[in-house]
VEXDREN-2710 file (C-alpha; in Angstrom, 1 decimal):
% VEXDREN-2710
k/r/px/py/pz
1/MET/85.7/68.3/-105.0
2/GLY/86.9/64.5/-105.4
3/LYS/86.1/64.6/-109.0
4/LEU/88.2/67.8/-109.5
5/LEU/91.2/66.5/-107.4
6/PHE/90.8/63.2/-109.7
7/MET/91.0/65.1/-112.9
8/LYS/93.9/67.2/-111.9
9/PHE/95.7/63.9/-110.7
10/ILE/94.8/62.1/-114.2
11/ARG/96.1/65.2/-116.1
12/THR/99.5/65.0/-114.5
13/PRO/101.8/64.1/-117.4
14/LEU/104.0/61.8/-115.2
15/VAL/100.9/59.9/-113.9
16/LEU/100.0/59.4/-117.6
17/LEU/103.4/57.9/-118.0
18/LEU/102.8/55.9/-115.0
19/LEU/99.6/54.5/-116.6
20/ILE/101.1/53.5/-119.7
21/SER/104.6/52.5/-118.7
22/PRO/103.4/48.9/-118.5
23/LEU/103.1/48.7/-122.1
24/PHE/106.8/49.9/-122.4
25/ALA/107.9/47.1/-119.9
26/ALA/105.9/44.4/-121.9
27/SER/107.3/45.2/-125.1
28/ASN/110.7/43.7/-124.3
29/PRO/111.7/41.2/-127.0
30/GLU/111.6/37.5/-125.9
31/ASP/114.6/36.4/-127.8
32/GLY/117.1/38.0/-125.5
33/ALA/117.9/40.7/-127.9
34/ILE/118.1/44.3/-126.3
35/SER/115.6/47.1/-127.7
36/TRP/117.7/50.2/-127.0
37/TRP/114.6/52.2/-127.7
38/VAL/112.5/50.6/-125.2
39/LEU/115.3/50.3/-122.6
40/THR/116.2/54.1/-122.9
41/MET/112.4/55.2/-123.0
42/THR/111.6/53.0/-119.8
43/LEU/114.8/53.9/-118.1
44/PHE/114.1/57.8/-118.5
45/GLY/110.5/57.2/-117.7
46/GLY/111.2/55.5/-114.5
47/LEU/113.7/58.1/-113.6
48/ALA/111.1/60.9/-114.2
49/LEU/108.6/58.8/-112.0
50/PHE/111.1/58.4/-109.3
51/LEU/112.1/62.0/-109.1
52/TYR/108.3/63.2/-109.3
53/GLY/107.4/60.6/-106.6
54/MET/110.3/61.9/-104.4
55/GLU/109.1/65.5/-104.9
56/LYS/105.2/64.6/-104.1
57/MET/106.5/62.8/-100.9
58/SER/108.5/65.5/-99.9
59/SER/105.8/68.1/-100.6
60/GLY/103.2/66.0/-98.6
61/MET/105.5/65.7/-95.6
62/LYS/106.5/69.2/-95.8
63/LYS/102.7/70.4/-95.6
64/ALA/102.0/67.9/-92.8
65/ALA/104.9/68.9/-90.7
66/GLY/105.3/72.4/-92.1
67/ASP/105.0/75.0/-89.3
68/LYS/106.3/72.8/-86.7
69/MET/109.9/72.6/-88.5
70/ARG/110.1/76.3/-88.1
71/SER/109.5/76.1/-84.3
72/ILE/111.9/73.0/-83.9
73/LEU/114.7/74.8/-85.4
74/SER/114.3/78.1/-83.7
75/ALA/114.1/76.3/-80.5
76/LEU/117.7/75.3/-80.9
77/THR/119.9/75.8/-77.9
78/ASN/124.0/76.1/-77.7
79/ASN/124.1/72.3/-77.5
80/ARG/125.8/71.2/-81.0
81/TYR/124.6/67.6/-80.6
82/MET/120.9/68.9/-80.3
83/GLY/121.4/70.7/-83.5
84/LEU/122.9/67.6/-85.1
85/MET/119.6/65.7/-84.1
86/VAL/117.2/68.5/-85.2
87/GLY/119.2/69.0/-88.6
88/ALA/118.9/65.3/-89.2
89/PHE/115.0/65.2/-88.3
90/VAL/114.0/68.2/-90.3
91/THR/116.0/66.9/-93.3
92/MET/114.4/63.6/-93.2
93/ILE/111.0/65.3/-93.3
94/ILE/111.6/67.6/-96.2
95/GLN/114.0/65.4/-98.1
96/SER/116.3/68.3/-99.0
97/SER/119.6/69.3/-97.3
98/SER/119.5/72.6/-99.7
99/ALA/116.1/73.6/-98.1
100/THR/117.4/73.1/-94.5
101/THR/120.5/75.1/-95.4
102/VAL/118.2/77.9/-96.7
103/MET/116.3/77.8/-93.4
104/LEU/119.6/78.1/-91.6
105/VAL/120.9/81.0/-93.4
106/SER/117.7/82.7/-92.4
107/PHE/118.2/81.9/-88.7
108/VAL/121.8/83.0/-88.8
109/GLN/121.0/86.5/-90.4
110/ALA/118.1/87.0/-88.0
111/GLY/120.4/86.3/-85.1
112/LEU/118.3/83.3/-83.8
113/MET/121.5/81.1/-83.9
114/THR/125.3/81.8/-84.3
115/PHE/127.3/80.4/-87.2
116/VAL/128.9/77.7/-85.1
117/GLN/125.4/76.4/-84.1
118/SER/124.3/76.1/-87.6
119/LEU/127.4/73.7/-88.4
120/GLY/125.9/71.1/-86.1
121/VAL/122.8/71.4/-87.8
122/ILE/124.3/71.0/-91.4
123/LEU/126.0/67.7/-90.2
124/GLY/122.6/66.4/-89.2
125/ALA/121.0/67.4/-92.4
126/ASP/123.6/65.1/-94.2
127/ILE/122.3/62.3/-92.1
128/GLY/119.0/63.1/-92.7
129/THR/119.5/62.7/-96.7
130/THR/120.5/58.8/-95.9
131/VAL/117.0/58.3/-95.0
132/THR/115.8/58.0/-98.6
133/ALA/118.5/55.3/-99.4
134/GLN/117.5/53.1/-96.6
135/LEU/113.7/53.3/-97.8
136/VAL/114.7/52.7/-101.3
137/ALA/117.0/49.7/-100.4
138/PHE/113.8/47.8/-99.1
139/LYS/112.4/45.8/-101.9
140/LEU/109.0/47.4/-101.9
141/THR/108.4/47.7/-105.6
142/ASP/105.9/45.0/-105.5
143/TYR/103.7/47.1/-103.3
144/ALA/104.3/50.3/-105.2
145/LEU/100.8/50.4/-107.0
146/LEU/99.0/49.4/-103.5
147/MET/100.8/52.5/-102.0
148/ILE/99.6/54.6/-104.9
149/ALA/96.0/53.6/-104.7
150/ILE/96.0/54.1/-100.8
151/GLY/97.9/57.6/-101.1
152/PHE/95.3/58.7/-103.8
153/GLY/92.4/57.5/-101.9
154/LEU/93.7/59.3/-98.7
155/MET/94.0/62.6/-100.9
156/MET/90.4/62.3/-102.4
157/PHE/88.5/61.0/-99.2
158/GLY/90.7/62.3/-96.3
159/ARG/88.6/64.2/-93.8
160/ASN/91.0/67.0/-93.0
161/GLU/94.0/68.5/-94.6
162/ASN/96.5/66.7/-92.6
163/GLN/95.1/63.2/-93.9
164/LYS/95.3/64.6/-97.5
165/ASN/98.9/65.7/-96.8
166/ILE/99.9/62.4/-95.4
167/GLY/98.0/60.7/-98.5
168/GLU/100.2/62.8/-100.7
169/SER/103.5/61.4/-99.1
170/VAL/102.1/57.9/-99.5
171/LEU/101.2/58.4/-103.2
172/GLY/104.7/60.0/-103.8
173/PHE/106.1/57.1/-102.0
174/GLY/104.3/54.6/-104.3
175/ILE/105.3/56.6/-107.5
176/LEU/108.9/56.6/-106.2
177/PHE/109.0/53.0/-106.0
178/TYR/106.9/52.4/-109.2
179/GLY/109.6/54.4/-111.0
180/MET/112.3/52.2/-109.3
181/LYS/110.5/49.2/-110.8
182/LEU/110.4/50.6/-114.3
183/MET/114.2/51.3/-114.1
184/SER/115.0/47.8/-112.6
185/ASP/112.9/46.3/-115.5
186/ALA/114.6/48.4/-117.9
187/MET/118.2/47.6/-116.9
188/PHE/117.4/43.6/-116.6
189/PRO/118.6/42.8/-120.1
190/LEU/121.9/44.7/-119.2
191/ARG/122.9/41.6/-117.0
192/THR/124.0/39.7/-119.9
193/TYR/125.4/42.7/-121.8
194/GLU/129.3/42.3/-121.5
195/PRO/130.4/45.8/-122.7
196/PHE/128.0/47.5/-119.8
197/ILE/129.4/45.0/-117.3
198/THR/132.8/45.8/-118.0
199/THR/132.3/49.6/-118.0
200/LEU/130.7/49.3/-114.4
201/SER/133.5/47.2/-113.2
202/HIS/135.9/50.1/-114.1
203/LEU/133.9/52.3/-111.4
204/GLU/135.8/50.2/-108.8
205/ASN/138.6/52.7/-109.3
206/PRO/138.0/55.2/-106.6
207/LEU/138.9/58.3/-108.6
208/LEU/136.8/57.4/-111.4
209/GLY/133.8/56.5/-109.2
210/LEU/134.1/59.7/-107.3
211/LEU/133.9/61.9/-110.6
212/VAL/130.9/60.0/-112.1
213/GLY/129.2/60.3/-108.9
214/ALA/129.8/64.0/-108.7
215/ALA/129.1/64.8/-112.2
216/PHE/125.6/62.9/-112.2
217/THR/124.6/64.3/-108.9
218/ALA/125.4/67.9/-109.9
219/LEU/123.5/67.2/-113.3
220/ILE/120.4/65.9/-111.8
221/GLN/120.5/68.2/-108.6
222/SER/119.7/65.4/-106.3
223/SER/121.9/63.1/-104.2
224/SER/118.8/61.1/-103.1
225/ALA/117.9/60.4/-106.9
226/PHE/121.4/59.4/-107.8
227/THR/121.7/57.1/-104.6
228/GLY/118.4/55.6/-105.7
229/ILE/119.9/54.9/-109.3
230/ILE/122.9/53.2/-107.9
231/ILE/120.7/51.1/-105.6
232/VAL/118.6/50.1/-108.8
233/LEU/121.8/49.1/-110.5
234/ALA/122.8/46.9/-107.4
235/GLN/119.4/45.3/-107.3
236/GLN/120.0/43.9/-110.9
237/GLY/123.3/42.6/-109.7
238/LEU/125.1/45.0/-111.9
239/LEU/127.2/46.7/-109.3
240/SER/129.5/45.7/-106.5
241/LEU/129.9/47.4/-103.2
242/ASP/133.5/48.4/-104.1
243/ALA/132.1/50.3/-107.0
244/GLY/129.1/51.6/-105.2
245/ILE/130.9/53.3/-102.4
246/PRO/132.9/55.8/-104.6
247/LEU/129.7/56.6/-106.5
248/ILE/128.3/57.6/-103.2
249/MET/131.0/59.6/-102.1
250/GLY/130.9/61.1/-105.4
251/ALA/127.1/62.0/-104.8
252/ASN/128.0/63.5/-101.5
253/ILE/130.4/65.9/-103.3
254/GLY/127.9/66.6/-106.1
255/THR/125.3/67.8/-103.8
256/CYS/127.6/70.2/-102.3
257/ILE/128.5/71.7/-105.6
258/THR/125.0/72.6/-105.7
259/ALA/125.1/74.4/-102.5
260/GLY/128.2/76.2/-103.6
261/LEU/126.7/77.4/-106.9
262/ALA/123.5/78.6/-105.0
263/SER/125.4/80.6/-102.8
264/ILE/127.1/82.8/-105.6
265/GLY/126.0/86.4/-105.2
266/ALA/124.3/85.6/-101.8
267/SER/125.1/87.1/-98.2
268/ARG/128.3/86.2/-96.5
269/GLU/126.2/84.2/-94.0
270/ALA/124.9/82.1/-97.0
271/LYS/128.6/81.7/-98.4
272/ARG/129.7/80.6/-95.1
273/VAL/127.1/78.0/-94.6
274/ALA/127.8/76.6/-98.3
275/MET/131.5/76.6/-97.5
276/ALA/130.7/74.6/-94.5
277/HIS/128.8/72.1/-96.5
278/VAL/131.4/71.7/-99.0
279/MET/134.4/71.7/-96.6
280/PHE/132.6/68.8/-94.3
281/LYS/132.0/66.7/-97.5
282/ILE/135.4/67.2/-99.4
283/VAL/137.4/66.5/-96.1
284/GLY/135.3/63.6/-95.3
285/VAL/135.8/62.1/-98.6
286/LEU/139.6/62.6/-98.5
287/LEU/139.5/60.7/-95.1
288/PHE/137.4/57.6/-96.4
289/ILE/138.6/57.3/-100.1
290/PHE/142.1/55.8/-99.2
291/TRP/140.7/52.8/-97.4
292/ILE/137.5/51.8/-99.4
293/PRO/138.4/48.1/-99.4
294/TRP/138.6/48.1/-95.6
295/TYR/135.4/50.2/-95.4
296/ALA/133.7/47.8/-97.7
297/ASP/134.7/44.8/-95.6
298/ILE/133.1/46.5/-92.4
299/ILE/129.9/47.2/-94.3
300/ARG/129.8/43.8/-95.4
301/ALA/130.4/42.4/-92.1
302/ILE/127.4/44.4/-90.4
303/SER/125.0/44.1/-93.2
304/PRO/122.7/41.1/-93.9
305/ALA/124.4/38.0/-95.9
306/SER/122.6/35.9/-98.5
307/THR/122.8/32.2/-99.4
308/GLU/122.8/32.9/-103.1
309/VAL/125.7/32.9/-105.5
310/GLY/127.0/35.1/-108.3
311/MET/124.9/37.8/-109.7
312/ALA/121.9/36.8/-107.7
313/ASN/124.1/37.4/-104.5
314/LEU/124.9/40.7/-105.6
315/SER/121.3/41.8/-106.4
316/ALA/120.3/40.3/-102.9
317/VAL/123.0/41.9/-100.6
318/VAL/124.5/44.9/-102.2
319/PRO/121.5/47.4/-102.3
320/ARG/121.1/47.1/-98.4
321/GLN/125.2/47.5/-98.1
322/ILE/125.3/50.6/-100.2
323/ALA/122.4/52.2/-98.3
324/ASN/124.3/51.0/-95.3
325/ALA/127.7/52.6/-96.5
326/HIS/125.9/56.0/-97.3
327/THR/124.2/56.2/-93.8
328/ILE/127.5/55.2/-91.9
329/PHE/129.6/57.4/-94.1
330/ASN/127.5/60.5/-93.3
331/VAL/127.0/59.6/-89.5
332/GLY/130.6/59.0/-89.2
333/LEU/131.6/62.4/-90.5
334/ALA/129.1/63.9/-88.1
335/LEU/130.4/62.3/-85.3
336/VAL/134.1/63.0/-86.1
337/PHE/133.6/66.5/-87.1
338/ILE/131.1/67.8/-84.5
339/PRO/133.6/68.3/-81.7
340/PHE/135.7/70.5/-84.0
341/THR/132.9/72.6/-85.3
342/GLY/134.5/75.6/-83.7
343/ILE/137.7/75.1/-85.5
344/PHE/135.9/74.8/-88.8
345/ALA/134.0/78.2/-88.0
346/ASN/137.1/79.8/-87.5
347/ILE/138.7/78.7/-90.7
348/ILE/135.5/79.7/-92.5
349/LEU/135.2/82.9/-90.6
350/ARG/138.7/83.8/-92.0
351/ILE/137.8/83.0/-95.6
352/PHE/134.6/85.1/-95.3
353/PRO/135.3/87.5/-92.4
354/ASP/132.8/90.2/-90.9
355/VAL/132.8/93.3/-92.8
356/GLU/131.9/96.2/-90.7
357/ASP/128.7/98.0/-92.1
358/GLU/128.9/95.7/-95.2
359/ARG/125.2/95.8/-96.0
360/ASP/123.8/98.3/-93.5
361/LEU/123.8/101.3/-96.1
362/THR/123.1/99.1/-99.0
363/ILE/119.3/98.9/-100.1
364/ALA/118.8/95.1/-100.5
365/THR/117.0/92.1/-99.1
366/TRP/118.8/90.0/-96.7
367/HIS/116.7/86.9/-95.9
368/LEU/114.4/86.4/-99.1
369/ASP/115.4/83.3/-101.2
370/ASP/113.2/82.2/-104.3
371/SER/114.5/78.7/-103.9
372/ALA/112.5/78.2/-100.7
373/ILE/109.1/79.4/-102.1
374/GLU/108.3/75.6/-102.9
375/THR/108.5/75.1/-99.2
376/PRO/106.1/77.6/-97.8
377/ALA/106.8/77.0/-94.1
378/MET/110.6/78.1/-94.7
379/ALA/109.5/80.8/-97.2
380/LEU/107.1/82.1/-94.7
381/ASP/109.9/82.3/-92.1
382/LEU/112.2/84.2/-94.3
383/ALA/109.4/86.8/-95.1
384/ARG/109.0/87.0/-91.5
385/SER/112.7/87.6/-90.9
386/GLU/112.7/90.4/-93.6
387/ILE/109.6/92.1/-91.9
388/ALA/111.3/91.8/-88.6
389/ARG/114.2/93.5/-90.2
390/MET/111.9/96.3/-91.5
391/ALA/110.8/96.7/-87.8
392/LYS/114.1/97.3/-86.6
393/ILE/114.8/99.8/-89.3
394/THR/111.5/101.6/-88.5
395/GLY/112.4/101.6/-84.8
396/ARG/115.7/103.2/-85.4
397/MET/113.7/106.0/-87.5
398/LEU/111.5/106.4/-84.6
399/ASP/114.5/107.0/-82.1
400/GLY/115.9/109.6/-84.3
401/PHE/113.2/111.5/-85.9
402/ILE/112.4/113.9/-82.7
403/GLN/116.0/115.2/-82.4
404/PRO/115.9/117.8/-85.0
405/PHE/113.0/119.7/-83.3
406/LEU/114.9/119.7/-79.9
407/GLU/118.2/120.9/-81.0
408/ASN/119.5/123.4/-83.6
409/ASP/122.2/120.8/-84.3
410/PRO/120.7/117.3/-83.9
411/GLY/124.0/115.6/-84.5
412/LEU/124.9/112.3/-86.2
413/ASP/123.1/109.1/-86.9
414/THR/123.8/106.8/-83.8
415/VAL/124.2/103.7/-86.0
416/HIS/125.8/105.4/-89.2
417/PRO/128.0/108.2/-87.8
418/GLN/128.7/109.3/-91.5
419/LEU/125.1/110.3/-91.8
420/THR/123.3/113.2/-90.1
421/VAL/120.1/112.2/-88.1
422/MET/117.9/113.6/-90.8
423/GLU/120.0/111.7/-93.7
424/GLY/119.4/108.7/-91.5
425/VAL/115.8/108.9/-91.4
426/GLU/115.7/109.4/-95.1
427/MET/117.9/106.4/-96.0
428/ARG/115.8/104.1/-93.9
429/GLU/112.7/105.4/-95.4
430/ARG/113.9/104.5/-98.9
431/LYS/114.9/101.1/-97.6
432/LEU/111.3/100.5/-96.1
433/ASP/110.0/101.5/-99.5
434/PHE/112.2/99.0/-101.3
435/LEU/111.5/96.2/-98.7
436/GLU/107.7/96.5/-98.8
437/LYS/107.6/96.0/-102.4
438/LYS/109.9/93.0/-102.3
439/VAL/108.2/91.4/-99.3
440/LYS/104.8/91.9/-100.9
441/LYS/106.0/90.4/-104.2
442/TYR/107.7/87.3/-102.3
443/LEU/104.5/86.8/-100.1
444/LEU/102.3/86.7/-103.2
445/GLN/104.8/84.2/-104.8
446/ILE/104.1/82.0/-101.5
447/GLY/100.3/82.4/-102.0
448/GLN/100.6/80.6/-105.2
449/GLU/101.8/77.4/-103.5
450/GLU/99.3/75.0/-101.6
451/LEU/99.0/76.5/-98.3
452/SER/97.1/75.6/-95.2
453/ASP/94.5/78.1/-93.9
454/THR/96.9/79.3/-91.0
455/GLN/99.7/79.7/-93.7
456/ILE/97.2/81.7/-96.2
457/ALA/96.4/84.0/-93.2
458/GLU/99.9/84.5/-92.4
459/VAL/100.6/85.5/-96.1
460/PHE/98.1/88.1/-96.1
461/GLY/98.6/89.3/-92.5
462/MET/102.3/90.0/-93.3
463/ILE/101.5/91.8/-96.5
464/THR/99.2/94.2/-94.4
465/ILE/102.1/94.4/-91.7
466/SER/104.9/95.2/-94.3
467/SER/102.6/97.9/-95.7
468/GLN/101.9/99.4/-92.3
469/MET/105.4/99.8/-91.4
470/GLU/106.1/101.4/-94.9
471/SER/103.4/103.7/-94.0
472/ILE/105.0/104.6/-90.6
473/GLY/108.1/105.5/-92.6
474/ASP/106.4/107.7/-95.0
475/ILE/104.8/109.7/-92.2
476/MET/108.2/110.6/-90.7
477/GLU/110.2/111.2/-93.9
478/ARG/107.4/113.1/-95.8
479/ASN/106.8/115.5/-92.8
480/LEU/110.3/115.8/-91.4
481/ARG/112.3/118.0/-93.6
482/PRO/109.5/120.6/-94.2
483/LEU/108.7/120.9/-90.4
484/VAL/112.4/121.1/-89.4
485/THR/112.8/123.8/-92.0
486/LYS/109.6/125.6/-90.6
487/LYS/111.0/125.2/-86.9
488/ARG/114.3/126.6/-87.9
489/ALA/112.7/129.4/-89.6
490/LEU/110.9/130.5/-86.5
491/GLN/114.3/130.7/-84.5
492/LEU/112.0/129.9/-81.5
493/ASP/111.9/126.9/-79.2
494/PHE/108.7/125.0/-77.9
495/SER/107.2/125.9/-74.4
496/GLU/109.1/124.0/-71.6
497/GLU/105.9/122.1/-70.8
498/GLY/105.1/121.5/-74.5
499/LYS/108.7/120.2/-75.3
500/LYS/108.5/117.8/-72.1
501/GLU/105.3/116.5/-73.5
502/LEU/106.6/116.0/-76.9
503/ILE/109.7/114.2/-75.7
504/LYS/107.5/112.0/-73.2
505/TYR/105.0/111.1/-76.0
506/ASN/107.9/110.2/-78.3
507/THR/109.4/107.9/-75.8
508/LYS/105.9/106.2/-75.1
509/VAL/105.5/105.7/-79.1
510/CYS/109.0/104.3/-79.3
511/LYS/108.4/102.0/-76.3
512/GLN/105.4/100.8/-77.9
513/PHE/106.9/99.9/-81.2
514/SER/109.7/98.1/-79.3
515/ARG/107.0/95.9/-77.6
516/LEU/105.7/95.3/-81.3
517/GLU/109.2/93.9/-82.5
518/LYS/109.2/91.4/-79.8
519/THR/105.6/90.6/-80.2
520/PHE/106.1/90.1/-83.9
521/SER/109.2/87.8/-83.7
522/GLU/107.2/85.4/-81.5
523/LEU/103.7/86.0/-83.0
524/ASP/102.6/86.1/-79.2
525/PRO/98.9/87.1/-79.0
526/LYS/99.3/88.0/-75.1
527/ARG/102.0/90.6/-76.0
528/ALA/100.0/91.7/-79.0
529/LYS/97.0/92.2/-76.6
530/LYS/99.1/94.4/-74.3
531/VAL/100.1/96.8/-77.4
532/MET/96.6/97.0/-78.2
533/VAL/95.5/98.0/-74.6
534/LYS/98.6/100.6/-74.6
535/GLU/97.3/101.8/-78.1
536/GLU/94.2/103.0/-76.4
537/LYS/96.0/104.6/-73.3
538/TYR/98.4/106.4/-75.4
539/LEU/95.4/107.9/-77.6
540/ASN/93.9/109.4/-74.5
541/LEU/97.5/110.6/-73.6
542/GLU/97.7/112.5/-77.0
543/ALA/94.4/114.0/-76.3
544/GLN/95.5/115.1/-72.8
545/TYR/98.8/116.6/-74.2
546/ARG/96.7/118.3/-77.1
547/GLU/94.4/119.9/-74.5
548/SER/97.2/121.2/-72.4
549/HIS/98.8/122.9/-75.4
550/PHE/95.2/124.7/-76.4
551/GLN/95.2/125.9/-72.8
552/ARG/98.6/127.5/-73.3
553/LEU/97.4/128.9/-76.7
554/HIS/94.5/130.1/-74.6
555/ALA/96.9/131.9/-72.2
556/ALA/98.7/133.5/-75.2
557/ARG/102.0/132.0/-74.3
558/GLU/104.1/133.4/-77.3
559/GLU/106.3/130.1/-77.7
560/SER/103.0/127.8/-77.8
561/VAL/101.4/130.4/-80.3
562/GLU/104.4/130.6/-82.6
563/THR/105.1/126.8/-82.6
564/ASP/101.4/125.8/-82.8
565/ALA/101.5/124.5/-86.3
566/ILE/104.5/122.5/-85.7
567/HIS/103.6/121.2/-82.3
568/THR/100.2/120.0/-83.4
569/GLU/101.7/118.2/-86.5
570/LEU/104.2/116.5/-84.4
571/LEU/101.6/115.4/-82.1
572/GLU/99.4/114.0/-84.9
573/MET/102.5/112.4/-86.5
574/MET/103.0/110.5/-83.2
575/LYS/99.4/109.6/-82.9
576/GLN/99.2/108.0/-86.5
577/ILE/102.4/106.1/-85.5
578/ASN/100.6/104.6/-82.5
579/LEU/97.6/103.8/-84.6
580/HIS/99.6/101.8/-87.3
581/THR/101.3/100.1/-84.4
582/GLY/98.1/99.2/-82.9
583/GLU/96.8/97.8/-86.4
584/ILE/99.9/95.8/-86.7
585/ALA/99.3/94.5/-83.3
586/LYS/95.7/93.3/-84.1
587/ILE/97.0/91.4/-87.1
588/ILE/99.7/89.7/-84.9
589/TYR/96.9/89.0/-82.2
590/ASP/94.6/87.3/-84.8
591/LEU/97.5/85.2/-86.4
592/GLY/98.9/84.1/-83.0
593/SER/95.3/83.1/-81.8
594/HIS/94.7/81.4/-85.1
595/GLU/98.0/79.3/-84.4
596/GLU/97.0/78.4/-80.8
597/ASN/93.7/77.2/-81.5
598/GLU/94.9/75.2/-84.4
599/GLY/97.6/73.7/-82.1
600/LYS/94.8/72.8/-79.5
601/SER/92.6/71.2/-82.2
602/GLU/95.2/68.9/-83.2
END
């Protein structure tokens, strides 16, 4: 196992670059001339390692914290300040405000939190992204290789999955700092290159710095990475605080441009969350940009000083000052805006108002997002939300499918009055077919990521659950129209006793499925056990009603004899639905028990 891990590690292209990169750094000419080829190669190699290290660090932290993030976010209360803290914590763990936003959209769509609540979490997510800059500002580059060694050792020899995940984080952290060291070494000759120094001095123009920061961040798709580059420039004494602040503000705008582009073609909830992100950033930058010199003075006053002079002084104090400016900017925005989240929400809701039945009749997924697949805990949550929606659709089918057998004119669908009851059942069955295929494909994609044992079980459990729900829809849709046609051709109703039994049994089956919906949303093994117990009870009840019907047949009751085929087929349909419900409950019970046991072992 250790050998396989080592071979996998050693074959990684970025790691090969890491191993040979000292040759690049050592090849700088000693006569003071700049080798642009070596500089460019080392700079981009260092940037690649920086981004790769950040991805590895984030990947390890996500796997270590994984499923806990979902429970933390889903436990949010109406307290916007709690949302702020949770947003900061979750984003600090996963190192991606975009990933936090994806999870937020899922919770808003699933009704687990309101859009107003999500605004507090968005502001907190912006604070969470500043942690990377603070870490980068510490001059830990001399210990980068030690961190790589420790992290790799934990990955190879860790006793459990959690230790290996922590090792991956430490390894990523080390690679990140090694990439910084290479970038720093590459830029060292530029300290005496006058054209470059003059170009950077122009960035003290706030508008130019803002545009450069936004453009570069949008280009590399990571505000944390661009912030790291700014700090590397500062560590070489090439950048002043007055030039760094506009770049940082531009990076904040650049990262929300990414979120805005990602929301194109997405749901209204996704558009609202992206709009909130954009609005907070742009309004915040407009508030700060006009008093950058005073803001810089405040940052200098609260940041550590240095006894050095000239460029050495800049390299000693400016990295920490830029990190502090980044953190205080985002924390300040959060504290200023959070009391007014209700006002911001009203503005955004006017831009993207609710549209009645906007998506209900459209056959499409609501929650699945391919960009979340690299974060399995989030992707599984999105899949669970989509299956919860399948359960809601199935429940509505169950509520309506008995009506055509009880009345000559069953009336209109209760949710969509533009449809008849039968049209509503058929429309929902088409939805279930479509969603089952999409959910299965999505879960199989998640299954290709690195997952814990619990997550692997959840992937295959949810595939089975979605298949079972689609089977329930098939049972109703496949038998409904021919049975209703046969019933109407008879022009005869069920016996009074038989009719009451069918209605009562349908009520029991609907109530059973309603229990299942609540069970699935929480993966509650106790509730699942109750559904399993009820399944057995309702199987016995079905046998009892079938026996009663046979007795009426034996007594030659005309209604019972004429409607026998329809009556027994309806009972069989509801029995099969009850069996499928029980099977789903068994899967939920196993998943819930597995999570509980894993929690106790930790």
